[in-house]
N, C-alpha and C positions, 0 to 999 in steps of 0.2 A: 541376564540374571542367571546365576548358577542354580540348577534345578534343586528344589527342595529347601533352599535357603529362605527363611522367612524372618521378618522383623520380630523382635521381642519387645515387651514393655519394660522399660527400665527408667528410673528417675522420673516417672510420671508421663513418659512419652514413648512412642515407638522408635526403636533404634535398630540398626543392623547388629547382628550378634558378632561383631568384629571389634575386638579390644586392642588398643595400642598398648604394648608392653611398656611398663614404667622403667626408665633407665636413668640411674643417677651415677655420677654427679652431673646435674645440669644438662643432660642429653635429651631427656623428654621434657622439653620446656613448653612455654605457652604457645609458641608459634606452631610447633608440631602437634601438640595435643588439641589446641583450639581448632586447627584445620581438620584434624581427624574427626572431631565432634561435628564440625560444620558439614562434613561429608556424610554425616548420618551415623557414625559409629560412636564408640566410647573412647574418648581421648583420655590420656593419663599423664598428669603432671607429676614428675618425680619431686617428692618433698624431702629428698636427701640432699641437704645443703645446696638448695637451688639458688640461682643468681638473683641479685637485686640490682637496681639501676640508679644512676645519679640523674640529675635534672636534664642532662644532655642525652640520656638514653644509653650511656656507657655502663658496662658491667662494673660493679663495685668490687674490687679485689678483697677477698676475705683474708685480711691481715690480722694477726693476733698480737695483742700488747700485754696480756696478763703474764705475770712473772711465774705463776704456778700452773700446773696442769688443770687444776680445778678452776682457776680464774679463766684460763683459755677455753675450757669446756663451757663455761657460762657464756662466753662470747660466741662460741660455735652455735649454741642453741638459739641465741638471739639472731644470728645470721640465718639459721635454718628456718625459723619462723617467718622472719621478714621476707626472705626470698620466696618461700613457698606461697605465702599470701599474695605477693606481687605476681607470681606466675599464674596462680589460680584466677585472679581478677582479670588478667590480660587474656587468658585462655577462654574464660567465660564470655568476654566481650567478642572475641573472634568467632566463637561458636554461634553467636547470634540466635540463640534460642533453639538450635538444632542439636541432635545427638545428646551426649552427656559428658561431663567432666568428672573423672576420678582422680584421686591422688594415690601415690604409692609410697610406702615407707618400708625401710628395712628394719625389722623388729630388733635386730642386734645393733642398730646404730645408737650412738650415744644420745641419751635423753629422748628416746623414741616416744614415750608416753607424753612427755611435756610438749614435744613438738606437735604431736597430733592434737592435743588440747588447744595449743596456741593457734594452729592453723584453722581448725574447724570452728573455733570461736569467732575468728575474724573473717570467715568466708561463708557465713550462714546463707543458705539458699543457692549457693553456687556449686558445691561439691555434692555429687550424687552418691559417691561411694569411696571406700578406702580398700585398696588391695595391699596385702601385707604378707611377707614371707621372711625367709632367712631366720629361722628360730621357731619357737612355739608361742605365738601371740595370743595367750589366753585372755588378756585384757582388751583385745581388739573389739570384741562384740560389745562390751560394756561401754567403752569410750564412744564408739560409733553410735550406739543406741541413744546415748545421752544427748547427742546433737541431732537426732532424727536422720541419721545418715546410714546408708547401706554399708555392709562390710563383705569383702570377698577374700577369704583367707587363701594363701598359696601353699599347697601341700604337694608332696611327691608320692604319697601312699595313702591308702584307706586307713591304715593303722594310725597315722598321724592325725587324720581328721577325726577318727573315733575319739582319740584322747582329748582333742579340743572340744568336741561336741559334748562329751560327758562332763567335762570339768566346767565349761563356761558357756559355749555357744547355744546350748539347748535352752538357756535362760533368756536369750534374746533372739529367738528363732525367726521372728517376724522381720528382722533386719538383715537376715542372711540372703543376699541377692544372688550369689553364685559361689561355687567353689572352683578355684583355679588349680588344675592339675598341671604341674610343671615337670616335664620330662627331664630328669636330672642328667641324662646322658647327652641331650641335644640342645637344651636351652642355654642361652648366653647368660653371663653374670653368675651370681651365686645360686646354688641349688641345694636340694635336700637329699643328696645321695648319702645313704647311711653306711655305717661301718660294715653292715652285713651284706652290702651290695658291692659287686666288683666294678670299679670304674672302667675297666677294659672290656666288660661284657655287657653291652647294652641290652635292655629287655624291651620286648614289644609293648608299646603303651596301651594297646587295646585291652588285654586282660587286667592291667593295673587300673585303668579307668573304669572298667566293668566292675571290679571289686570296690572301687571308690563309690560307685553308684549304689551297690548293694549295701555298703556301710551307711550311706545317706538314707536309704530306705529303712534300714533298721531303726534309725532315729525318727522315722515318721516324716522325713523331708520329701516333699512332692517332687515328682519327676519333672515338673515345670521349672524347678530351680536349676539353672544350667550348670553343667560342668564346663569350664572354659579350658580347652586344650591349649597348652602353651609349651613351646619348645619343639623345634622341627617342623613348624607350620610355615609353609611357603605358599602353596596354591591349594585352594579348596577342592580342586579336582582330585587331589591325592587323598582326600578324606570323605569321598563320596559315600562309603559304606557306614560312616559315622552319623551322617545327617538323616533324620527321620528313622533312627534305629531304636526300637522299643527297649532293647537290652540296655542301652546307654541313657535313655531319657533325653532331655533337652541338652544340646551341645552348642557352645559358642567357641570362637577361635581367637587366640591372642597372637598378635604379630609384634615381635620385638626387634628382630634384625632388619626386616625390610624398611621400616620407617627411618632407619639410619640414613638411607640414601634417598632423600627427597630434597626439594628446594628449600623447604621450611626447616629441615633438620639443622640444628645449630652447630654440629660438629665441623671442624675445619675442612676446607676443600681437600687438603692433602689426605685426610682420613677417608673422605669419600672416594678419592682416587685409589687409595690402598684397598678399600673394600672390593673394587671392581677388578683387582688383580689376584685375589685369593684363589687358591687351589684346594681341592679336597684334602683334608688333613692339616690345613693351616691354622685351625682353631684347636687349642689344647685344653683338655679337661685336667685341671691341676689343683693342688692343695697348698699353694703358697700364700693365699689370702690370710691376713692376720685375724680374720674372723674364726678361722679353723674350719670353715666350710669349703667344700669343693666349689670351684667356679670355672667358667669357660671364657677364654679370651684368645685374641689373635696371638699366635706363637711368633712374636717379633723378637728382636734382640734383647729386649727387656726381660721377657720370660725365659729366653734361652740362657741369659746370664744367671737367673735364679736357679734354673736347672743345673747349670754347671757348678754353681756355688754349692749346692747340696751334694753334688758328686765329689767335691773336694772336702770330704768330711770323714773324720775318723773318731772312734770311741776312745775314751781314756779313763784311767783310774788315778786317784790321788795318792795311791801307794802301790808298790809292786805286788801283783796278785795274778794268779792264773797265767794266761799267756801274755799279760801286760808286763813284760820283763825288761823293756828298754825305756830309758828316760828320754823324753822328747827334747831335742835341742834345736828345733827349727820353728820359728813363728811365735814362740812364747817366751815369757820372762819367768824365771824361777825353775825349780826342779821337781815340782809336784805333779808332773804329767807323765804317766806311765802308759806306754802303748806297745803294740806288738812290733816285732822287727819289720814286718812287711809295711805296716803303717808308718813307721819311722822313715823308711826309705821313700814312701810316697810323699810324706810331708816335706822331706828334703828336696824332692823333685819339684813340688809346687812352689816352694820358696825360691828355688832356682829359676822358676819361670815368672817370678815377680809377685806371687801371692804370699807376701812376707808377714802377714798378720793373721794370727789364729784367734778366733772369737769363740767363746763358750756358748753352747746352746742349753736349753732346759733339759736335754736328754743325755747329759754327760758326754757330749761329743764336741769336737772342734771343727769349725769350718774355716777354710783358708781364703783370705781376700787380699786385694791390693791395699796399699796405704790410703789411696784415694777413696776406695770403697769403704774402708773402715771409718774414715772421717765422715763420709756422707751418712753411713748407718748410724753412727753415734749422734750426729747432729739431728737427724730425723727423729730418733728416739727421744732426744732431749726436748725437741720442739713439739712433742705430742700435745694435741689439743682435745684428746678424748672423744674422737669421732665415733667410736664403737662402745658398746656396753662393756666389752672387755677385748683387749687387743694383745695378741700373742707377740707382736713385734716390739711393742713398747712396755708391755706388762701393765698398762693402764687398765683400771676397772672402775666403773661408775658405782662406787661404794664409799663408805666412810673412810676406808684406808687409801682409796684411789689407786689400789694395786691388786693384781692377781695373786701376788705372793710368789710368782714364778720368775725365773730369769728371763729377761727380754730376749727374743729369738731373732738372731741376725739372718736366719734363712728366709724371713719374710720381708715386708717392706711397708712403708707408710702409704696406705691405700688412699687416704684423703688427698695427700699431696699429689700422688700420681694421677688420680682421676681428674683433679682440678687442672693440672698442667695439660693433660691430654685434650680436654674439651676447650681449653682456652689458648690453644696455639703452641703448646710445648712440643718438644721433639718426640715424634711418634715412635721412634726406635728406643726411647728411654722411659716410656710410660705404658701403663696398662690400657689395653683396648678391648673392652668386653665385646663379644659377638657370639651369636649362636653358631652351631656347627653346620648350618646350611648356608652360611655366608658365601661360600664358593659359588653359589648359584647366581650371584650377581654377574659373574663372568659368563655363565652359560645361558641365562634366560634372555631370549631375543628381545624382550621388553626393554632391556638396558643396552641394546645394540648402539654402537657408535658413541658410547659415553653418555647416553640419554639419562638424565636425572629428572624424574617426574615430580610434579607437585603432589602434595598429599591427596588432593582430590583425584588426580589421575591414578594414583596408586590404589586408592580405595575402589575406584571404578573398575580398575583392572582386576582386583581381587574378587569383586562381585561377579565377574565373568567366569570365575573358576580358575584363572591363570595367575 
């Protein structure tokens, strides 16, 4: 047992202060989270469009039949509730009365509040708490409290928590079980990096977590309410100075990347093998997500293609003005595109290399893509099922108008389609693979020597030793 690490009381029983990070779509499922809880920790079912099963145990494909985005959005919410309920029930059974089961939702996912209500109503007594980030989930405390369930907001700064506390959480303080601090530079998936912070200049998490604790103390929150350190957590021995540290108060730890590589993890075998081959720098902090948030994922050909697409980009005017003195004659139809001479030459070069179609962005620029890329982009935008509260890629918004009012952005992608394909056996070079920046340690850590893939129980036992 790693020195200083003690169980905490959560969900009415003692559990290890080890939280499985929730990963959607369908990555943190019942098998992984149930086993994590059975090992004495806090398992997390992702309630972001989780899988449902038919009578033979096969995953039910989430196929949409609605003719409009709003119709498909309603189908998506039904899929989301049914899937999450099924996953929670199975995880609860696997846990066998040990540990605890949380659910995780993305606040900016489409219909987040409806999904939370639907899942919590049908899983009473099974869910200990709800973790939620990617946005400012003011309503989280009210919803969780109405079902007698704990809530664990995910933030990346004390300032964000202060706003949540003052506006909403102070009114349901008894259900605040922990605050998750997610390091925006190191965590996998979406994060809370602000426009005031430089994505290329990581900050030491210690002073940020210390400031978060100070903010919690301002609100009268006990030091016994843990801060859960998430992002960059691999081995407890790296965090020795954080445990039993009166400056920080109670600390728990969240593991998001390491549970990807277990026998229970539902990701395809090829994805697990890819994880064991990663080198430092192979995970990219980027802003291609249609949520508008920064996120971190494996820098595979899919992400490299998005990087290259954004580099094949030029500004334009609809009339001759300033240094926009040349009419664009490559990749566009019509004469209302005025660009600089240098950009005209670049556009002609891109067209000559096969990027023959120029697509408008919301920022009065054009990106150059192949005809096949253009066809796929337009189809994915048309097929939008409203998986986010608002989507830059398709311009969907969960509102009366069903639109953000902005031009759909071809520099992004359909995140629902990509995540579904990745976890269900699609081409790993053509889809998004979320991972934390410490994923390269799979290749370096002797625990995984000779391709060893542990069970969740073996992983938790290993973590408890400090390694």
